[in-house]
C-alpha positions, 0 to 999 in steps of 0.5 A: 609881543602878541599873545593868542589863546585857543580854547578849541581846535578848528578844522574847515571852520568847525569848532570842535567843542565837546558838545560837537564831538558827541553830536558827531559821534551820535550822528555817525552811529545813527547813519551806520545803524540805518545803513546796516538796516537798509542792507539787511532788508534789501539783500537777497535771501542767504542760501543755506546750501548750493545745488550743482550739476556734476554730470549730464548723461547724454543717452549714448555710451554713458547711459540714460535714466540713472537709477542707483548711486553709491560711494566708496571710501575714497569718494568715488561714485558708482552707479547704474543706468537703466538704458543707453550704453552700447547694448541699450540695456543700461550701464555701470559707471564710475564718476570721479574728479569730474570724469565719468567712465562706463565700466560695464554694459548690461545685457538684460531686458528692461520693462515694467513699473517705472517707479521701481529701480531696475538695479541696486548696488552695494559693496561686498566684503571683498570690495567688489560691487554686488547688485540686482537686475530686476528684469535680467537673466531669464526676464525674472531678474538676477543677482550679480557681482561686478569686479575690475579686470584681473590684468592691469589696464592702461586705458581710462576705459577699463571694462569690468567683468560681471558674474551672475550669481543667480538667475530667478525663474519666476516660480518658487524661487521668486521673481524681480529682485528689488531693494537692498542686498545685505551680507552677514559675517559668513558672506551670505547674501540676503535679499527680497523678490517683489513677486514669485514664491509660493506663499499666496496668490496676491493677484496676479502673482504670488506675494514675493519672498526673502531669500539667502544666497550661499557661496560654495565651490560650485557657485551660489545656492539660493534658499528661500527663507520666507514666502509672503502670504499676503496676511503677513505682508506682500510685495517686499520692496525695501530689500534687507538690512541686518542688525548686530544680532543677525536679524533681518529687517524689511518692509512690504508694499502691501499686505498685513491685516488691512493690506496697507503694508508692513515692516517685518523681522526675521530672526534666526531660530534653530535651523530656520527663521522666525517671522514677526510683523513689527508694524502694520500700517493703518492708512491713517496719519501713519501713511500706507504702502512703505516704498523706500529703503530702511536704515538704522540709527546708532541705537538700532531704531528703524527709519523708513517712509510710506508712499501714500497717506499721512495727513496730506496724502503724499506719504510720511517719514517714520521711525520705529523705536526699539524699546522692548516692543517696537513703537511707531513714531511719525516724523514728518508728513509730505505735502503736495500731489503724489502720483495717483498710480505709483506710490512715492519712492523715498530714499533716506540716509543719516549723518553722524549727528542724527540728521536725516536726508532724503529724496522724493521721486515726485513730491516737491514744489514742482511735482518732480521730486526734491531733496530734504533734510529732517533735523531732530530737536526737543519739539520734534523734527524740523523739515528743510527743503534743500532742492526742488527739481524742475523749478526752471520748467521744461525741459527740467535742466536741473533734473527730475525724479531723484532716486538715490542719495549719499553723504560724502566725507565732508558732509556734501550730498550726492545724488542722481536724477532719473530724468531731466538735465541738459539732454533729458537722460538724467544727471549727477548732482551735489549739494554743498551745505 
């Protein structure tokens, strides 16, 4: 009888003593650590967001050179182009589920400063679209309403019906409406004209005004509620926004004591309005020539931007904090080379967390605009570039010169590029966080 005693197991000739087991585990751990380090160092940088083109305009019936975009509660996008369409004067379109439908062909004329969008759109309290056409009507601009056809339409292309609410004459009533329209609780519309009015000679035209449109049985009536004189401000460009108390706020591209632009408020006072300048730009680090939209946060603070100036000369993003008197706070200074002739045009939106998103028309890594995010923090605001347009060179297949931005219900960003794209006539884009 033979007896065999084995103190260790052996596989493939290796004796698995406790020391060998520990050494093997150590070597395996070291291998995994070096492998993880190698993969980390050699992996491409992670993208925090994805840029995607949703639609390229052809310059035909769909339109050309997009200049506004808004979103309804169902997530459908509506916008305007400043050219193209069957009459070549631009279109109103709807974009949903990857399909673009032209809804209306504008009949007005188009000319003038490229940097000012020709159309602005808002949803009215009745659910219809309202907007301004800078050069429509008699050539001095219009305020209009667009609504779906009254009868059922079985076609995928159902033309909408336009009603012109007011045609500007270029005289006392104003000229070239620009910026956002706003409604009060009674359904009155407030807006601004870039030029016209009777407040002063800003050369070559009076300095613009703030107007109110009131509905009645025989149509809409315009009332000029303030004429800019130059000293208090000149050339309002942001349009009007209202706070909960019915005060009107806006900005002027020029004017003020130094001529560098203002932010103003109009407050109801008796049967009229009381005007006050809440900030005058100093052409220093604060910037000058405010040229984009204004927005409120949940606390009633104002946010906006300037077209030039700041530490780098390319414009700034600012807020005005509502603590009794209004306090100016510089959030960010853009870098780059802005246009020497046209102030930078910035659009801003804010999400529920208080982050700011925006577009620049020309400032960006390639000089053709950008999409950015500004996040609040303990030490200030953090800037993140989300997309710089025309990084692929001529002909800017990813678009150029963005002019609008909206936030979808899932947090995705949607916007337009005025030019570039597959056909050179602009596009609709999406950025997914």
